[in-house]
TORKOL-4160 file (C-alpha; in steps of 0.2 Angstrom, whole numbers, padded with zeros to 4 digits, m for minus):
272
<pt num="1" X="0000" Y="0000" Z="0000"/>
<pt num="2" X="0005" Y="0018" Z="m0003"/>
<pt num="3" X="m0005" Y="0027" Z="0010"/>
<pt num="4" X="m0004" Y="0034" Z="0027"/>
<pt num="5" X="m0019" Y="0026" Z="0038"/>
<pt num="6" X="m0017" Y="0039" Z="0053"/>
<pt num="7" X="m0035" Y="0047" Z="0048"/>
<pt num="8" X="m0052" Y="0043" Z="0041"/>
<pt num="9" X="m0048" Y="0054" Z="0025"/>
<pt num="10" X="m0032" Y="0046" Z="0023"/>
<pt num="11" X="m0040" Y="0027" Z="0023"/>
<pt num="12" X="m0053" Y="0034" Z="0013"/>
<pt num="13" X="m0042" Y="0041" Z="m0002"/>
<pt num="14" X="m0028" Y="0027" Z="m0001"/>
<pt num="15" X="m0021" Y="0019" Z="m0019"/>
<pt num="16" X="m0014" Y="0004" Z="m0021"/>
<pt num="17" X="0000" Y="0003" Z="m0033"/>
<pt num="18" X="m0001" Y="m0009" Z="m0047"/>
<pt num="19" X="0014" Y="m0002" Z="m0059"/>
<pt num="20" X="0022" Y="0013" Z="m0060"/>
<pt num="21" X="0010" Y="0022" Z="m0068"/>
<pt num="22" X="m0006" Y="0012" Z="m0062"/>
<pt num="23" X="m0017" Y="0010" Z="m0046"/>
<pt num="24" X="m0032" Y="0004" Z="m0039"/>
<pt num="25" X="m0043" Y="0012" Z="m0025"/>
<pt num="26" X="m0059" Y="0007" Z="m0015"/>
<pt num="27" X="m0071" Y="0023" Z="m0016"/>
<pt num="28" X="m0080" Y="0024" Z="0002"/>
<pt num="29" X="m0099" Y="0026" Z="0000"/>
<pt num="30" X="m0098" Y="0038" Z="0015"/>
<pt num="31" X="m0093" Y="0051" Z="0004"/>
<pt num="32" X="m0108" Y="0051" Z="m0008"/>
<pt num="33" X="m0122" Y="0063" Z="m0013"/>
<pt num="34" X="m0138" Y="0061" Z="m0022"/>
<pt num="35" X="m0132" Y="0043" Z="m0024"/>
<pt num="36" X="m0114" Y="0047" Z="m0033"/>
<pt num="37" X="m0097" Y="0050" Z="m0024"/>
<pt num="38" X="m0093" Y="0068" Z="m0023"/>
<pt num="39" X="m0082" Y="0076" Z="m0035"/>
<pt num="40" X="m0071" Y="0082" Z="m0022"/>
<pt num="41" X="m0068" Y="0068" Z="m0014"/>
<pt num="42" X="m0063" Y="0060" Z="m0031"/>
<pt num="43" X="m0050" Y="0076" Z="m0032"/>
<pt num="44" X="m0043" Y="0069" Z="m0015"/>
<pt num="45" X="m0042" Y="0050" Z="m0021"/>
<pt num="46" X="m0033" Y="0057" Z="m0038"/>
<pt num="47" X="m0022" Y="0067" Z="m0029"/>
<pt num="48" X="m0015" Y="0052" Z="m0018"/>
<pt num="49" X="m0011" Y="0043" Z="m0033"/>
<pt num="50" X="m0001" Y="0057" Z="m0042"/>
<pt num="51" X="0009" Y="0060" Z="m0025"/>
<pt num="52" X="0013" Y="0042" Z="m0028"/>
<pt num="53" X="0022" Y="0043" Z="m0043"/>
<pt num="54" X="0040" Y="0041" Z="m0046"/>
<pt num="55" X="0049" Y="0052" Z="m0044"/>
<pt num="56" X="0038" Y="0057" Z="m0030"/>
<pt num="57" X="0029" Y="0074" Z="m0033"/>
<pt num="58" X="0021" Y="0078" Z="m0016"/>
<pt num="59" X="0009" Y="0092" Z="m0019"/>
<pt num="60" X="m0005" Y="0096" Z="m0032"/>
<pt num="61" X="m0002" Y="0116" Z="m0038"/>
<pt num="62" X="m0015" Y="0113" Z="m0051"/>
<pt num="63" X="m0028" Y="0101" Z="m0056"/>
<pt num="64" X="m0041" Y="0103" Z="m0069"/>
<pt num="65" X="m0055" Y="0089" Z="m0071"/>
<pt num="66" X="m0069" Y="0084" Z="m0082"/>
<pt num="67" X="m0082" Y="0073" Z="m0074"/>
<pt num="68" X="m0087" Y="0062" Z="m0088"/>
<pt num="69" X="m0099" Y="0051" Z="m0079"/>
<pt num="70" X="m0104" Y="0047" Z="m0060"/>
<pt num="71" X="m0093" Y="0037" Z="m0050"/>
<pt num="72" X="m0100" Y="0023" Z="m0038"/>
<pt num="73" X="m0093" Y="0016" Z="m0021"/>
<pt num="74" X="m0081" Y="0001" Z="m0025"/>
<pt num="75" X="m0066" Y="m0002" Z="m0034"/>
<pt num="76" X="m0059" Y="0009" Z="m0047"/>
<pt num="77" X="m0044" Y="0010" Z="m0059"/>
<pt num="78" X="m0032" Y="0023" Z="m0059"/>
<pt num="79" X="m0020" Y="0027" Z="m0074"/>
<pt num="80" X="m0006" Y="0040" Z="m0076"/>
<pt num="81" X="0005" Y="0049" Z="m0087"/>
<pt num="82" X="0021" Y="0060" Z="m0084"/>
<pt num="83" X="0020" Y="0072" Z="m0099"/>
<pt num="84" X="0033" Y="0083" Z="m0091"/>
<pt num="85" X="0047" Y="0083" Z="m0076"/>
<pt num="86" X="0054" Y="0098" Z="m0073"/>
<pt num="87" X="0066" Y="0104" Z="m0058"/>
<pt num="88" X="0051" Y="0111" Z="m0048"/>
<pt num="89" X="0036" Y="0103" Z="m0055"/>
<pt num="90" X="0029" Y="0088" Z="m0067"/>
<pt num="91" X="0014" Y="0088" Z="m0078"/>
<pt num="92" X="0004" Y="0073" Z="m0077"/>
<pt num="93" X="m0012" Y="0065" Z="m0084"/>
<pt num="94" X="m0022" Y="0056" Z="m0073"/>
<pt num="95" X="m0040" Y="0045" Z="m0077"/>
<pt num="96" X="m0051" Y="0036" Z="m0064"/>
<pt num="97" X="m0063" Y="0022" Z="m0073"/>
<pt num="98" X="m0074" Y="0009" Z="m0066"/>
<pt num="99" X="m0079" Y="m0007" Z="m0075"/>
<pt num="100" X="m0069" Y="m0001" Z="m0090"/>
<pt num="101" X="m0079" Y="0017" Z="m0093"/>
<pt num="102" X="m0069" Y="0031" Z="m0088"/>
<pt num="103" X="m0078" Y="0043" Z="m0074"/>
<pt num="104" X="m0066" Y="0057" Z="m0073"/>
<pt num="105" X="m0050" Y="0063" Z="m0085"/>
<pt num="106" X="m0038" Y="0075" Z="m0077"/>
<pt num="107" X="m0021" Y="0085" Z="m0081"/>
<pt num="108" X="m0012" Y="0091" Z="m0064"/>
<pt num="109" X="0003" Y="0101" Z="m0060"/>
<pt num="110" X="0014" Y="0094" Z="m0046"/>
<pt num="111" X="0027" Y="0101" Z="m0035"/>
<pt num="112" X="0033" Y="0105" Z="m0018"/>
<pt num="113" X="0022" Y="0120" Z="m0008"/>
<pt num="114" X="0035" Y="0122" Z="0005"/>
<pt num="115" X="0049" Y="0124" Z="m0008"/>
<pt num="116" X="0039" Y="0140" Z="m0014"/>
<pt num="117" X="0044" Y="0157" Z="m0013"/>
<pt num="118" X="0036" Y="0163" Z="0004"/>
<pt num="119" X="0031" Y="0182" Z="m0004"/>
<pt num="120" X="0012" Y="0186" Z="m0004"/>
<pt num="121" X="0004" Y="0203" Z="m0014"/>
<pt num="122" X="m0015" Y="0202" Z="m0014"/>
<pt num="123" X="m0031" Y="0211" Z="m0014"/>
<pt num="124" X="m0041" Y="0195" Z="m0010"/>
<pt num="125" X="m0048" Y="0197" Z="0010"/>
<pt num="126" X="m0055" Y="0183" Z="0021"/>
<pt num="127" X="m0074" Y="0181" Z="0022"/>
<pt num="128" X="m0082" Y="0191" Z="0036"/>
<pt num="129" X="m0093" Y="0180" Z="0046"/>
<pt num="130" X="m0093" Y="0175" Z="0066"/>
<pt num="131" X="m0081" Y="0161" Z="0074"/>
<pt num="132" X="m0086" Y="0142" Z="0070"/>
<pt num="133" X="m0093" Y="0141" Z="0088"/>
<pt num="134" X="m0107" Y="0154" Z="0084"/>
<pt num="135" X="m0111" Y="0146" Z="0066"/>
<pt num="136" X="m0123" Y="0133" Z="0061"/>
<pt num="137" X="m0116" Y="0116" Z="0061"/>
<pt num="138" X="m0122" Y="0105" Z="0045"/>
<pt num="139" X="m0123" Y="0091" Z="0058"/>
<pt num="140" X="m0140" Y="0099" Z="0063"/>
<pt num="141" X="m0148" Y="0095" Z="0046"/>
<pt num="142" X="m0163" Y="0083" Z="0044"/>
<pt num="143" X="m0161" Y="0066" Z="0041"/>
<pt num="144" X="m0168" Y="0065" Z="0023"/>
<pt num="145" X="m0154" Y="0079" Z="0019"/>
<pt num="146" X="m0141" Y="0066" Z="0027"/>
<pt num="147" X="m0146" Y="0051" Z="0019"/>
<pt num="148" X="m0145" Y="0060" Z="0003"/>
<pt num="149" X="m0129" Y="0067" Z="0006"/>
<pt num="150" X="m0119" Y="0055" Z="0018"/>
<pt num="151" X="m0104" Y="0065" Z="0014"/>
<pt num="152" X="m0109" Y="0079" Z="0027"/>
<pt num="153" X="m0104" Y="0066" Z="0041"/>
<pt num="154" X="m0086" Y="0066" Z="0035"/>
<pt num="155" X="m0086" Y="0084" Z="0041"/>
<pt num="156" X="m0087" Y="0098" Z="0054"/>
<pt num="157" X="m0095" Y="0111" Z="0044"/>
<pt num="158" X="m0103" Y="0127" Z="0051"/>
<pt num="159" X="m0111" Y="0139" Z="0040"/>
<pt num="160" X="m0112" Y="0157" Z="0041"/>
<pt num="161" X="m0129" Y="0162" Z="0049"/>
<pt num="162" X="m0131" Y="0176" Z="0036"/>
<pt num="163" X="m0129" Y="0165" Z="0020"/>
<pt num="164" X="m0138" Y="0148" Z="0029"/>
<pt num="165" X="m0156" Y="0156" Z="0025"/>
<pt num="166" X="m0158" Y="0141" Z="0012"/>
<pt num="167" X="m0160" Y="0129" Z="0027"/>
<pt num="168" X="m0176" Y="0137" Z="0033"/>
<pt num="169" X="m0183" Y="0141" Z="0017"/>
<pt num="170" X="m0176" Y="0159" Z="0017"/>
<pt num="171" X="m0162" Y="0158" Z="0005"/>
<pt num="172" X="m0154" Y="0177" Z="0002"/>
<pt num="173" X="m0153" Y="0177" Z="m0019"/>
<pt num="174" X="m0137" Y="0183" Z="m0017"/>
<pt num="175" X="m0128" Y="0167" Z="m0024"/>
<pt num="176" X="m0116" Y="0167" Z="m0008"/>
<pt num="177" X="m0112" Y="0154" Z="0006"/>
<pt num="178" X="m0099" Y="0157" Z="0019"/>
<pt num="179" X="m0092" Y="0143" Z="0032"/>
<pt num="180" X="m0080" Y="0135" Z="0041"/>
<pt num="181" X="m0074" Y="0118" Z="0037"/>
<pt num="182" X="m0063" Y="0104" Z="0045"/>
<pt num="183" X="m0063" Y="0085" Z="0045"/>
<pt num="184" X="m0074" Y="0077" Z="0058"/>
<pt num="185" X="m0060" Y="0068" Z="0066"/>
<pt num="186" X="m0052" Y="0085" Z="0068"/>
<pt num="187" X="m0035" Y="0079" Z="0056"/>
<pt num="188" X="m0027" Y="0096" Z="0053"/>
<pt num="189" X="m0030" Y="0101" Z="0033"/>
<pt num="190" X="m0017" Y="0097" Z="0020"/>
<pt num="191" X="m0015" Y="0098" Z="0002"/>
<pt num="192" X="m0027" Y="0082" Z="m0003"/>
<pt num="193" X="m0038" Y="0087" Z="0010"/>
<pt num="194" X="m0040" Y="0106" Z="0004"/>
<pt num="195" X="m0046" Y="0097" Z="m0014"/>
<pt num="196" X="m0060" Y="0089" Z="m0007"/>
<pt num="197" X="m0065" Y="0105" Z="0003"/>
<pt num="198" X="m0066" Y="0115" Z="m0013"/>
<pt num="199" X="m0082" Y="0103" Z="m0019"/>
<pt num="200" X="m0088" Y="0098" Z="0001"/>
<pt num="201" X="m0101" Y="0112" Z="0005"/>
<pt num="202" X="m0119" Y="0112" Z="m0003"/>
<pt num="203" X="m0120" Y="0119" Z="m0020"/>
<pt num="204" X="m0121" Y="0138" Z="m0022"/>
<pt num="205" X="m0137" Y="0137" Z="m0031"/>
<pt num="206" X="m0147" Y="0134" Z="m0013"/>
<pt num="207" X="m0144" Y="0150" Z="m0011"/>
<pt num="208" X="m0153" Y="0154" Z="m0025"/>
<pt num="209" X="m0168" Y="0143" Z="m0021"/>
<pt num="210" X="m0162" Y="0130" Z="m0031"/>
<pt num="211" X="m0163" Y="0114" Z="m0020"/>
<pt num="212" X="m0157" Y="0099" Z="m0030"/>
<pt num="213" X="m0140" Y="0094" Z="m0032"/>
<pt num="214" X="m0130" Y="0101" Z="m0048"/>
<pt num="215" X="m0118" Y="0089" Z="m0057"/>
<pt num="216" X="m0102" Y="0096" Z="m0061"/>
<pt num="217" X="m0094" Y="0096" Z="m0076"/>
<pt num="218" X="m0078" Y="0104" Z="m0074"/>
<pt num="219" X="m0068" Y="0109" Z="m0059"/>
<pt num="220" X="m0050" Y="0118" Z="m0059"/>
<pt num="221" X="m0044" Y="0119" Z="m0043"/>
<pt num="222" X="m0026" Y="0128" Z="m0036"/>
<pt num="223" X="m0018" Y="0124" Z="m0020"/>
<pt num="224" X="m0009" Y="0140" Z="m0017"/>
<pt num="225" X="0001" Y="0136" Z="m0001"/>
<pt num="226" X="0004" Y="0123" Z="0014"/>
<pt num="227" X="m0012" Y="0126" Z="0026"/>
<pt num="228" X="m0010" Y="0130" Z="0045"/>
<pt num="229" X="m0018" Y="0120" Z="0058"/>
<pt num="230" X="m0035" Y="0121" Z="0062"/>
<pt num="231" X="m0052" Y="0128" Z="0055"/>
<pt num="232" X="m0053" Y="0134" Z="0035"/>
<pt num="233" X="m0063" Y="0147" Z="0032"/>
<pt num="234" X="m0073" Y="0145" Z="0015"/>
<pt num="235" X="m0083" Y="0158" Z="0003"/>
<pt num="236" X="m0092" Y="0150" Z="m0010"/>
<pt num="237" X="m0102" Y="0161" Z="m0025"/>
<pt num="238" X="m0108" Y="0163" Z="m0040"/>
<pt num="239" X="m0112" Y="0176" Z="m0053"/>
<pt num="240" X="m0117" Y="0167" Z="m0069"/>
<pt num="241" X="m0130" Y="0158" Z="m0073"/>
<pt num="242" X="m0134" Y="0153" Z="m0092"/>
<pt num="243" X="m0137" Y="0140" Z="m0104"/>
<pt num="244" X="m0142" Y="0128" Z="m0090"/>
<pt num="245" X="m0126" Y="0129" Z="m0082"/>
<pt num="246" X="m0118" Y="0140" Z="m0068"/>
<pt num="247" X="m0101" Y="0142" Z="m0063"/>
<pt num="248" X="m0096" Y="0141" Z="m0043"/>
<pt num="249" X="m0080" Y="0149" Z="m0036"/>
<pt num="250" X="m0073" Y="0145" Z="m0019"/>
<pt num="251" X="m0059" Y="0150" Z="m0011"/>
<pt num="252" X="m0052" Y="0142" Z="0005"/>
<pt num="253" X="m0042" Y="0152" Z="0020"/>
<pt num="254" X="m0034" Y="0145" Z="0034"/>
<pt num="255" X="m0031" Y="0149" Z="0052"/>
<pt num="256" X="m0018" Y="0161" Z="0049"/>
<pt num="257" X="m0027" Y="0172" Z="0038"/>
<pt num="258" X="m0017" Y="0166" Z="0020"/>
<pt num="259" X="m0028" Y="0160" Z="0005"/>
<pt num="260" X="m0022" Y="0143" Z="0003"/>
<pt num="261" X="m0034" Y="0136" Z="m0012"/>
<pt num="262" X="m0045" Y="0141" Z="m0025"/>
<pt num="263" X="m0056" Y="0134" Z="m0037"/>
<pt num="264" X="m0067" Y="0137" Z="m0051"/>
<pt num="265" X="m0081" Y="0124" Z="m0057"/>
<pt num="266" X="m0094" Y="0124" Z="m0071"/>
<pt num="267" X="m0109" Y="0113" Z="m0067"/>
<pt num="268" X="m0126" Y="0110" Z="m0074"/>
<pt num="269" X="m0141" Y="0120" Z="m0065"/>
<pt num="270" X="m0151" Y="0108" Z="m0053"/>
<pt num="271" X="m0164" Y="0099" Z="m0060"/>
<pt num="272" X="m0184" Y="0103" Z="m0054"/>
């Protein structure tokens, strides 16, 4: 095995090497949403495989993923291809498939976040929201919601009350969600869990009164820094809904106030 078993997340994203460029994994049913395995969890599995390529490339810097079909719990085959190896980064392709049919195809740039320059020049600001203990725990969701999205039990997720009106039938209509997230077992965040956090919150369309699940077509994630221990703050927004699709932007901030990950995904509007 090529994985750490120190946390639930590490066990759930474990991969087993079959060759220099092939792996298998067992997708965990506890990470499902609306009957399919969550796309962010799949990014964590893909990142785990890419991390174990030879020579090792420890961290995902960029990963752009196309979701070709729903993934189910159970065995998955993973194939990788190293396209270029540079002095500080490697460019790789990766595909996950089940029963001979590809479910995701991705391109990634891998590197070492710990060796990046420490300069920061940004106009981005963390979300303004109450501390986690003053936010609404998603653990208080209805049993019907939990049954439809068992993945929420994998996280300690707290929603900013100012953006959680959808939970009581009063969405704000702004297309904005904010909150805090960490793994339910208290494991501190690291680059692979950041990939999963980027697609962990309820769809931003909930804040627009559209409550069905929205399948992701493509998601591009940027991991910008090694996160400090503790809670991760998240801001999820959309500003363009057209042609039966919408974009969802997510920014993740660590406990030191550093922007540590960003993503944009294109998804289909919820049906119904």
